[in-house]
C-alpha positions as CSV (number, residue, x, y, z in Angstrom):
1,M,47.0,-13.4,51.0
2,H,43.5,-14.9,51.3
3,R,42.0,-11.5,50.9
4,F,44.0,-10.9,47.7
5,I,42.9,-14.2,46.2
6,F,39.3,-13.5,47.1
7,C,39.5,-10.1,45.2
8,I,40.9,-11.8,42.2
9,L,38.1,-14.4,42.1
10,T,35.5,-11.8,42.5
11,A,36.9,-9.8,39.6
12,I,36.9,-12.9,37.4
13,I,33.3,-13.7,38.3
14,I,32.2,-10.1,37.5
15,L,33.9,-10.1,34.2
16,G,32.4,-13.5,33.4
17,C,28.9,-12.2,34.1
18,K,29.5,-9.2,31.8
19,D,30.6,-11.5,29.0
20,Q,27.4,-13.6,29.5
21,V,25.3,-10.4,29.2
22,K,27.0,-9.4,26.0
23,E,26.5,-12.9,24.6
24,K,22.7,-12.6,25.2
25,E,22.3,-9.3,23.4
26,P,20.1,-9.9,20.3
27,I,21.9,-9.5,16.9
28,P,20.0,-7.2,14.6
29,V,18.5,-9.0,11.7
30,K,19.0,-7.4,8.3
31,L,15.8,-7.6,6.2
32,V,16.2,-8.6,2.6
33,F,13.7,-7.4,-0.1
34,N,11.5,-10.3,-1.1
35,Q,10.4,-9.9,-4.8
36,Q,8.4,-13.1,-4.8
37,L,6.3,-11.9,-1.8
38,A,5.9,-8.5,-3.4
39,D,4.6,-10.0,-6.7
40,E,2.2,-12.2,-4.8
41,L,0.8,-9.2,-3.1
42,V,0.3,-7.4,-6.4
43,A,-1.7,-10.4,-7.7
44,M,-3.8,-10.6,-4.5
45,V,-4.7,-6.9,-4.6
46,E,-5.8,-7.1,-8.3
47,I,-8.5,-9.6,-7.1
48,D,-9.2,-7.6,-4.0
49,Q,-10.0,-4.5,-6.1
50,L,-12.2,-6.6,-8.3
51,A,-14.2,-7.7,-5.2
52,A,-14.2,-4.2,-3.8
53,N,-16.3,-2.9,-6.7
54,N,-19.4,-1.7,-4.8
55,A,-21.3,-0.4,-7.8
56,F,-22.0,-3.3,-10.1
57,P,-20.2,-6.6,-10.7
58,P,-17.6,-6.4,-13.5
59,Q,-18.6,-7.6,-16.9
60,A,-17.0,-11.0,-16.3
61,Y,-19.2,-11.5,-13.3
62,S,-22.4,-9.9,-14.6
63,H,-24.1,-13.3,-14.8
64,L,-24.1,-13.6,-11.0
65,T,-27.0,-12.7,-8.8
66,Q,-26.4,-10.0,-6.2
67,E,-26.4,-12.7,-3.5
68,R,-23.8,-14.8,-5.3
69,W,-21.7,-11.7,-6.0
70,E,-21.7,-10.8,-2.3
71,H,-20.7,-14.4,-1.5
72,F,-17.8,-14.2,-4.0
73,K,-16.6,-11.0,-2.4
74,D,-16.7,-12.4,1.1
75,S,-14.8,-15.5,0.0
76,V,-12.1,-13.3,-1.6
77,Y,-11.6,-11.3,1.6
78,R,-11.5,-14.4,3.8
79,L,-9.1,-16.2,1.6
80,H,-6.8,-13.2,1.4
81,E,-7.0,-12.7,5.2
82,K,-5.8,-16.3,5.7
83,R,-2.8,-15.8,3.4
84,A,-2.1,-12.3,4.9
85,Q,-2.0,-13.9,8.4
86,E,0.5,-16.5,7.2
87,M,2.7,-13.7,5.8
88,F,2.3,-11.8,9.1
89,D,3.2,-14.8,11.3
90,T,6.3,-15.4,9.2
91,H,7.6,-11.9,8.5
92,G,5.7,-9.6,10.9
93,F,4.3,-6.4,9.3
94,L,5.4,-6.3,5.7
95,G,7.2,-2.9,5.6
96,H,9.1,-1.1,2.9
97,E,12.3,-3.0,3.5
98,I,10.9,-6.4,2.7
99,V,8.3,-5.7,-0.1
100,G,8.9,-2.0,-1.0
101,K,6.5,0.9,-0.4
102,A,3.9,-0.4,-2.9
103,G,4.1,-3.9,-1.5
104,S,3.7,-2.7,2.0
105,S,0.6,-0.7,1.0
106,N,-0.7,-3.8,-0.8
107,F,-0.4,-5.8,2.4
108,W,-2.1,-3.1,4.4
109,L,-5.0,-3.1,1.9
110,L,-5.6,-6.8,2.4
111,V,-5.6,-6.3,6.2
112,Q,-7.9,-3.3,5.8
113,H,-10.5,-5.5,4.1
114,A,-10.4,-8.3,6.7
115,D,-13.3,-6.8,8.5
116,H,-14.6,-10.2,9.6
117,N,-11.5,-10.6,11.8
118,P,-10.9,-7.3,13.7
119,D,-8.6,-9.2,16.2
120,F,-6.2,-9.8,13.3
121,Q,-6.5,-6.3,12.1
122,N,-5.7,-5.0,15.5
123,E,-2.7,-7.3,15.9
124,V,-1.3,-6.0,12.6
125,L,-2.1,-2.4,13.6
126,E,0.1,-2.7,16.8
127,K,3.1,-4.0,14.7
128,M,2.5,-1.4,12.0
129,K,2.7,1.4,14.6
130,V,6.2,0.4,15.4
131,E,7.1,0.3,11.7
132,V,5.6,3.8,11.1
133,A,7.9,5.1,13.8
134,N,10.8,3.5,12.1
135,N,9.8,5.0,8.7
136,N,9.2,1.5,7.4
137,A,5.4,1.9,6.8
138,D,3.1,4.6,5.6
139,S,1.6,6.7,8.3
140,R,-1.5,7.5,6.1
141,D,-2.2,3.8,5.7
142,Y,-1.8,3.5,9.5
143,G,-4.4,6.2,10.1
144,L,-7.0,4.4,7.8
145,L,-6.4,1.1,9.6
146,V,-6.8,2.8,13.0
147,D,-10.2,4.0,12.0
148,R,-11.2,0.6,10.5
149,V,-10.2,-1.2,13.8
150,K,-12.0,1.4,15.9
151,L,-15.3,1.0,14.1
152,N,-15.0,-2.8,13.8
153,T,-14.6,-3.0,17.6
154,G,-17.5,-0.7,18.4
155,Q,-15.5,2.5,18.9
156,A,-15.6,5.9,17.3
157,Q,-13.0,6.5,14.6
158,V,-10.1,9.0,15.0
159,Y,-9.3,10.4,11.6
160,G,-12.6,10.3,9.8
161,T,-11.4,8.1,6.9
162,Q,-14.4,5.7,7.0
163,V,-17.5,7.2,5.3
164,Q,-21.0,6.7,4.4
165,Y,-23.3,8.5,1.9
166,N,-26.4,10.7,2.2
167,K,-29.1,8.6,0.5
168,H,-30.7,11.8,-0.9
169,T,-27.7,13.7,-2.2
170,G,-24.9,11.2,-2.4
171,Q,-22.7,13.4,-0.3
172,A,-20.1,11.6,1.8
173,Y,-19.9,12.1,5.5
174,P,-17.8,10.4,8.2
175,K,-19.1,7.5,10.2
176,R,-19.0,7.8,14.0
177,L,-16.1,10.2,14.9
178,I,-14.6,11.5,18.1
179,D,-14.0,15.2,18.5
180,S,-14.8,16.4,15.0
181,I,-13.6,19.9,15.7
182,N,-10.0,18.8,15.9
183,V,-10.1,16.1,13.3
184,N,-7.9,18.0,10.8
185,E,-5.1,18.3,13.4
186,R,-5.2,14.6,14.0
187,R,-5.2,13.9,10.3
188,K,-2.3,16.2,9.7
189,S,-0.3,14.3,12.3
190,V,-0.4,11.2,10.1
191,G,0.0,12.9,6.8
192,L,-3.7,13.0,5.8
193,Y,-5.1,16.1,4.0
194,P,-8.1,18.1,5.4
195,I,-11.3,16.1,5.9
196,E,-13.4,18.5,3.8
197,E,-11.2,17.8,0.7
198,Y,-11.2,14.0,1.5
199,L,-15.0,13.9,1.8
200,N,-15.3,15.8,-1.5
201,D,-13.0,13.3,-3.2
202,M,-15.1,10.4,-1.9
203,T,-18.3,12.2,-2.9
204,E,-17.1,12.7,-6.5
205,M,-15.9,9.1,-6.7
206,H,-19.2,7.9,-5.5
207,F,-21.1,10.1,-8.0
208,E,-19.0,8.8,-10.9
209,M,-19.5,5.1,-9.9
210,N,-23.2,5.6,-9.6
211,K,-23.7,8.3,-12.2
212,A,-26.6,6.6,-14.1
213,N,-28.5,6.1,-10.9
214,M,-27.8,9.6,-9.7
215,L,-29.0,11.2,-13.0
216,E,-32.2,9.2,-12.8
217,R,-32.8,10.6,-9.4
218,G,-32.2,14.2,-10.6
219,I,-28.7,14.6,-9.1
220,T,-26.7,16.1,-11.9
221,A,-23.5,16.9,-9.9
222,P,-21.9,15.9,-6.7
223,K,-22.7,18.0,-3.6
224,L,-19.4,19.2,-2.1
225,Y,-18.3,20.8,1.1
226,E,-16.6,24.2,1.4
227,T,-12.9,23.5,1.8
228,P,-10.5,25.4,4.2
229,I,-8.8,28.5,2.7
230,K,-5.2,27.7,2.3
231,K,-2.9,30.2,4.0
232,T,0.0,31.6,2.0
233,T,3.1,33.2,3.4
234,Q,4.7,36.3,2.0
235,E,8.4,36.5,1.7
């Protein structure tokens, strides 16, 4: 009789423990699109792109000296980084679900330009990696942020997205890069197109932004790389 009662009590305890485990399981939180947050990001990026003008200050700021213009740009990036960190602390990485694809890329861009705080950039990068795996963030944006963080922490970049320009020809070339031979395989893995095409795009953009100066120096056209021959399949 005592043995029977002991077995009953044991079964009750086990079932009670199972119920407690079930109660502790986290309930998935359904994210809701936040239009106000998405709109704020649009406004912030408009100012960000104004500050990102590396050629000459826009007409509205043409009265500023170069020193004051650089100070303005730095203040924009620092102010935006502070607000982006508040958003991140509240919502985590702002993915497609909460601010849409455009909004998510806008948030990424603000973080991309927070070079004065690589610790924050890396913190966002870690969360962004998870969201990329969940199809809630752009893998191409992720690749660019990887390279930014690598260079900002004294390491070589992975995908070759960060460039500098030959002072004589204006041709773009990647900053410090690991294993340049296999870079296009790595780029493809995150949805980036071949580096030769990318560098040509950056070279042409640089030429157009600095065209007057280039022409004065006798550079009449951007110097481009040969691009890989695209393979075609026969049916």
